[in-house]
C-alpha positions in Angstrom: -17.2 109.7 60.2 -19.0 111.8 57.6 -20.4 115.0 59.0 -23.8 116.3 58.0 -25.0 119.8 58.4 -28.4 119.2 59.9 -29.7 122.8 60.1 -33.1 122.9 61.7 -32.6 119.4 63.2 -29.4 120.6 64.8 -31.2 123.6 66.2 -33.8 121.2 67.6 -31.0 119.3 69.4 -29.9 122.5 71.1 -33.5 123.3 72.1 -34.0 119.8 73.5 -30.9 120.4 75.6 -32.3 123.7 76.8 -35.6 122.0 77.6 -33.8 119.6 80.0 -32.0 122.6 81.6 -35.4 124.1 82.3 -36.5 120.9 84.0 -39.1 119.5 81.6 -40.4 117.1 80.5 -40.3 114.7 83.5 -37.4 112.2 83.3 -39.8 109.3 82.6 -41.6 111.0 79.7 -41.1 109.7 76.2 -39.7 111.3 73.2 -42.9 113.0 72.2 -43.0 114.9 75.5 -39.4 115.9 74.9 -39.9 117.2 71.5 -43.2 118.9 72.5 -41.4 120.7 75.4 -38.6 121.7 73.1 -41.1 123.1 70.6 -42.9 125.1 73.3 -39.6 126.6 74.4 -38.3 127.3 70.8 -38.0 131.0 70.1 -38.2 132.1 73.7 -34.5 132.9 74.0 -32.7 131.3 71.1 -31.7 132.1 67.6 -31.2 129.4 64.9 -27.7 128.2 64.5 -26.4 125.2 62.5 -24.3 122.7 64.4 -22.4 120.0 62.6 -23.4 116.6 64.1 -21.3 113.6 63.4 -23.9 111.0 64.3 -27.6 110.7 65.1 -26.3 109.1 68.4 -25.9 112.7 69.6 -29.5 113.6 69.3 -30.6 110.1 70.6 -28.5 110.7 73.7 -29.8 114.2 74.2 -33.4 112.9 74.1 -32.6 110.0 76.5 -33.6 109.4 80.1 -29.9 109.1 80.9 -29.1 112.5 79.7 -32.1 114.0 81.5 -30.8 112.6 84.8 -27.3 113.9 84.2 -28.5 117.4 83.4 -30.9 117.6 86.3 -28.2 116.7 88.8 -26.1 119.9 89.5 -22.8 118.0 89.9 -23.0 115.8 86.8 -24.3 118.8 84.8 -21.3 120.9 86.0 -19.0 118.0 85.0 -20.5 117.8 81.5 -20.0 121.5 81.2 -16.4 121.1 82.3 -15.9 118.3 79.8 -17.4 120.5 77.1 -15.4 123.6 77.7 -12.0 122.2 78.7 -10.5 120.2 75.8 -7.4 119.2 77.7 -9.5 117.8 80.5 -11.9 116.0 78.1 -8.9 114.4 76.2 -7.4 113.1 79.5 -10.7 112.1 81.1 -11.7 110.0 78.1 -8.2 108.5 77.7 -8.0 104.7 77.7 -6.1 104.7 81.1 -8.7 106.9 82.9 -11.7 105.0 81.4 -10.3 101.6 82.2 -10.0 102.7 85.8 -13.5 104.3 86.0 -15.1 101.3 84.2 -13.5 98.8 86.5 -16.3 97.3 88.6 -14.2 97.0 91.8 -13.1 100.6 91.4 -16.7 101.7 90.9 -17.8 99.8 94.0 -15.0 101.5 96.0 -15.9 104.9 94.7 -19.6 104.6 95.3 -20.8 106.1 98.6 -17.3 107.1 99.7 -14.5 109.6 99.1 -11.7 107.2 98.2 -11.3 108.8 94.8 -9.6 111.8 96.3 -6.4 109.7 96.5 -6.3 109.9 92.7 -5.6 113.6 93.0 -2.6 112.9 95.2 0.2 111.6 92.9 2.7 111.5 95.8 0.4 109.1 97.6 0.2 106.9 94.5 3.9 107.0 94.1 4.4 105.7 97.7 1.9 102.9 97.0 4.5 101.5 94.6 6.7 100.6 97.5 5.7 96.9 98.3 5.9 97.2 102.1 3.8 100.4 102.1 1.2 98.9 99.8 0.8 95.8 102.1 0.2 98.1 105.1 -2.0 100.5 103.2 -4.9 98.1 103.4 -4.9 98.1 107.2 -7.3 100.6 108.9 -5.0 100.9 111.9 -2.1 102.1 109.6 -4.3 104.6 107.7 -5.7 105.9 111.0 -2.1 106.9 111.9 -1.5 108.5 108.6 -4.7 110.5 109.0 -3.1 112.4 111.9 -0.9 115.3 110.7 1.0 115.3 114.0 2.1 111.7 113.4 3.1 112.3 109.9 5.2 115.4 111.0 6.8 113.4 113.8 7.7 110.6 111.5 9.0 112.9 108.8 11.3 114.8 111.2 12.7 111.8 112.9 15.9 110.8 111.2 17.1 107.3 110.4 17.7 105.4 113.7 15.4 107.8 115.6 12.1 106.1 116.4 10.4 109.0 118.3 7.2 108.3 116.4 7.0 104.8 117.9 5.6 106.5 121.1 2.7 108.1 119.3 -0.7 107.0 120.7 -2.0 104.0 118.9 1.4 103.1 117.4 2.1 100.2 119.8 -1.3 98.5 119.0 -0.9 99.0 115.3 2.6 97.5 115.4 1.1 94.2 116.5 0.1 93.7 112.8 3.1 92.2 111.0 2.5 94.3 107.8 2.4 97.5 109.8 5.5 96.6 111.8 7.3 95.9 108.5 6.5 99.2 106.9 8.1 101.1 109.7 11.2 98.8 109.5 11.5 99.2 105.7 13.9 101.8 104.6 12.2 102.3 101.2 8.9 102.9 102.9 10.3 105.3 105.5 12.1 107.3 102.8 9.0 107.5 100.8 6.8 108.6 103.7 9.3 111.2 104.8 9.2 113.0 101.5 7.6 116.5 101.8 5.2 115.8 98.9 3.8 112.7 100.6 3.4 114.6 103.9 1.7 117.5 102.1 -0.8 115.1 100.4 -1.9 113.8 103.8 -2.6 117.3 105.0 -5.5 117.8 102.6 -8.8 117.7 104.6 -10.5 115.5 102.0 -7.6 113.0 102.1 -7.7 112.9 105.9 -11.4 112.1 105.7 -10.8 109.4 103.1 -8.1 107.8 105.3 -10.6 107.4 108.1 -13.2 105.6 105.9 -13.3 101.8 105.9 -13.9 101.9 102.1 -10.5 103.4 101.6 -8.7 100.5 103.4 -10.9 98.0 101.6 -9.9 99.4 98.3 -6.2 99.4 99.1 -6.5 95.8 100.4 -7.3 94.6 96.8 -3.9 94.0 95.0 -5.5 94.3 91.6 -6.8 97.8 92.3 -3.5 98.9 93.8 -1.7 97.5 90.8 -4.0 99.6 88.5 -3.5 102.7 90.7 0.2 102.4 90.6 0.7 101.8 86.9 3.0 104.5 85.4 0.3 105.4 82.9 -2.3 105.9 85.6 0.0 108.0 87.8 1.0 110.0 84.8 -2.7 110.6 83.9 -3.4 111.7 87.4 -0.5 114.2 87.2 -2.1 115.9 84.3 -3.0 119.4 85.5 -6.6 119.2 84.3 -7.1 115.9 86.1 -5.5 117.1 89.3 -7.8 120.1 89.3 -10.8 117.9 88.7 -10.0 115.4 91.4 -9.6 118.2 93.9 -13.0 119.6 93.1 -15.9 118.5 95.3 -18.4 118.9 92.5 -16.5 116.5 90.2 -15.9 114.0 93.0 -19.6 114.0 93.7 -20.4 113.3 90.1 -18.2 110.2 90.3 -20.5 109.0 93.0 -23.5 109.3 90.7 -24.8 105.9 89.5 -26.1 107.3 86.2 -22.8 109.0 85.4 -20.8 105.8 86.2 -23.1 103.8 84.1 -22.8 106.2 81.2 -19.0 105.9 81.4 -19.3 102.1 81.1 -21.1 102.4 77.7 -18.7 103.0 74.8 -21.4 104.6 72.6 -22.3 107.2 75.3 -18.6 107.9 75.9 -18.2 108.5 72.1 -21.1 111.0 72.2 -19.8 112.8 75.3 -16.4 113.3 73.8 -17.7 114.4 70.4 -17.5 118.1 69.4 -21.1 118.0 68.2 -22.5 117.0 71.6 -20.3 119.5 73.5 -21.2 122.3 71.1 -25.0 121.7 71.5 -24.6 121.3 75.3 -22.6 124.4 75.9 -24.7 126.5 73.5 -27.8 125.5 75.5 -26.1 126.2 78.8 -25.1 129.7 77.7 -28.6 130.5 76.7 -30.3 129.2 79.8 -28.0 129.9 82.7 
């Protein structure tokens, strides 16, 4: 796309971003209020600097109600800054694999109002989901309740083949009445996967323990289509990316994923194009540096 040096207009875009950072105009005000606020702020702390903008979509987005809401929420604002300053994270986050998952309506419904997305930051758990018997049991709350107890996981990991000490664990006998749960503990592939140190370590994370105890987590894992998506090699590989691992273990980023406006923006290809563009990130980070 042809790039145009907009000069004063580009400076105006940076000022408008700054205006949102300062908390005005109100989110429901129109463009006139936005430009007026930016004009009042101009010259207070900034110096003119040209920014190459690839499309007027950048300025349109910056002046939108959607952008206002994203900037005023501390978690989504921090995520936008992270996307702007970390090129590796931005490239992976906006990859087709990651976007397909975040744009999936069932996935969005599972994420909203819960902490199920913390599982995406645990590749060892995703690897284990690829074992059919484990995947079948993973959608059962009674099974997840056992996995949420570190003492049970340690007992199971330490018991060798043929040793069923963990069968005496409180709640185990009741859980075993479910055929899928009974099968997972009789399935060698499942037991081998669950005894791996990396799997046990993933279940020790406080956020993961909390997720395992949430009904939404079992509901998500009870949907074969979502489990298939989560266990695709490309998805697991994406989640193993250091930048993504770091993000999915950060409370601020996880909170941003629960934000309706942010999820909605990720579902709109034109807004995704703007958020991944160098022009937008340059203007956004420039304003952030001048204001914060």
